C-alpha positions in Angstrom: 29.1 -5.0 15.7 28.0 -2.2 18.2 26.9 1.3 17.2 30.3 3.0 16.3 29.5 6.7 17.3 26.7 8.5 19.4 25.9 10.4 16.4 22.8 11.9 18.1 24.4 13.3 20.8 27.4 14.2 18.8 26.0 16.1 15.9 22.4 17.1 17.1 22.0 20.0 14.8 22.5 17.4 11.8 20.4 14.7 13.4 17.5 17.8 14.0 17.5 18.5 10.4 17.2 14.7 9.3 14.3 14.3 12.0 12.5 17.8 10.7 12.6 16.1 7.1 11.3 13.0 8.6 8.4 15.2 10.0 7.9 16.5 6.7 7.5 13.2 4.9 4.7 12.4 7.3 2.6 15.4 6.4 2.9 14.9 2.5 -0.7 13.1 2.3 0.8 10.2 0.6 -0.3 6.8 2.0 1.6 6.1 5.2 1.6 2.3 4.1 3.0 3.2 0.6 5.9 5.3 2.6 6.7 2.4 4.5 6.9 0.2 1.4 9.3 2.6 -0.1 11.5 2.5 3.1 11.5 -1.1 3.0 12.6 -1.4 -0.8 15.4 1.2 -0.6 16.4 -0.5 2.7 16.5 -3.8 1.1 18.6 -2.4 -1.9 20.8 -0.6 0.3 21.1 -3.7 2.5 20.4 -2.0 5.7 19.1 -4.4 8.1 18.5 -2.2 10.7 16.2 -0.1 8.5 14.7 -3.0 7.2 13.6 -4.3 10.6 12.2 -1.0 11.8 10.1 -0.3 8.9 8.8 -3.8 8.4 7.6 -3.4 12.1 6.2 0.0 11.4 4.3 -1.5 8.5 2.8 -4.4 10.4 1.6 -1.9 13.1 -0.2 0.0 10.3 -2.0 -3.0 9.5 0.1 -4.1 6.4 0.2 -7.9 5.2 2.6 -10.1 5.7 2.1 -11.2 2.2 2.8 -7.6 0.8 5.8 -7.3 3.1 7.3 -10.6 2.2 6.7 -10.2 -1.6 8.2 -6.3 -1.9 11.5 -7.5 -3.4 9.5 -9.0 -6.3 7.0 -6.4 -6.5 6.5 -6.7 -10.3 5.4 -10.1 -10.0 2.6 -9.7 -7.8 -0.8 -8.7 -8.5 -1.7 -7.5 -5.0 0.3 -4.0 -5.1 -1.8 -1.2 -7.1 -0.2 0.1 -10.2 0.1 3.4 -7.9 2.4 1.6 -5.5 4.1 -0.2 -8.4 5.2 3.0 -10.1 6.4 4.5 -6.7 8.3 1.1 -6.1 10.0 1.3 -9.5 10.9 5.2 -8.9 12.1 4.1 -5.6 14.5 1.3 -7.3 15.6 3.8 -9.9 16.6 6.5 -7.3 18.3 4.2 -5.1 20.3 3.0 -8.0 20.7 6.3 -9.6 24.2 5.8 -11.1 22.8 2.8 -13.2 19.4 3.4 -13.6 18.6 7.3 -13.7 15.0 8.3 -13.9 14.1 8.0 -17.3 11.2 10.1 -19.1 8.9 7.1 -19.4 9.1 6.2 -15.6 8.6 9.8 -15.0 5.5 9.6 -16.9 4.3 6.3 -15.6 4.5 7.7 -12.2 2.8 11.1 -13.2 -0.2 8.8 -14.2 -0.9 8.4 -10.5 0.8 11.4 -8.8 0.5 14.9 -9.2 3.6 17.2 -9.3 3.5 17.8 -5.6 3.2 14.1 -5.0 5.9 13.4 -7.2 8.4 15.8 -5.3 7.2 14.1 -2.1 7.9 10.7 -3.4 11.4 11.9 -4.6 12.2 13.6 -0.8 11.0 10.4 0.8 13.1 8.1 -1.4 16.1 10.2 -0.8 15.2 10.4 3.0 15.3 6.7 3.6 18.6 6.5 1.4 20.2 8.9 3.6 19.4 7.1 6.8 20.6 3.9 5.2 23.8 5.3 4.5 24.0 6.9 8.4 22.8 3.5 9.8 25.2 1.4 7.8 28.0 3.7 8.2 27.6 4.1 12.1 27.3 0.6 12.6 23.5 0.1 13.3 22.2 -3.4 13.4 18.8 -5.3 13.4 17.8 -6.7 16.8 14.8 -8.4 18.2 14.3 -5.6 20.8 11.1 -3.8 20.7 
């Protein structure tokens, strides 16, 4: 499948807003590898091969290990993710699947054990941003390729 629409050129104002949010997420102070893990996990849930491909490549460039990348879909069963990362990944799953999972108070409290109020907001924004990108990418027909 080819990309259906040249959305960057046809809706530049909207794409500028998306890119501004992307710039913001990089200034949050949250660990950059964690940001990539969040993006990969949400993209797995949403079935966005384009974003999975992009963010696993980005994570590798940042020094993320193959083991952690391969096992992210089964993070609950792994000892090599920190408790803070596990809380963020669980929040990612709940927000990505919000109609079915919601964000219960006990999850919020567990996340807050590792992240302050501002970091919680930033986590939520990062999760929402990748979910938006996934939906745009899938709707526009983007596919994963082996191009660098």
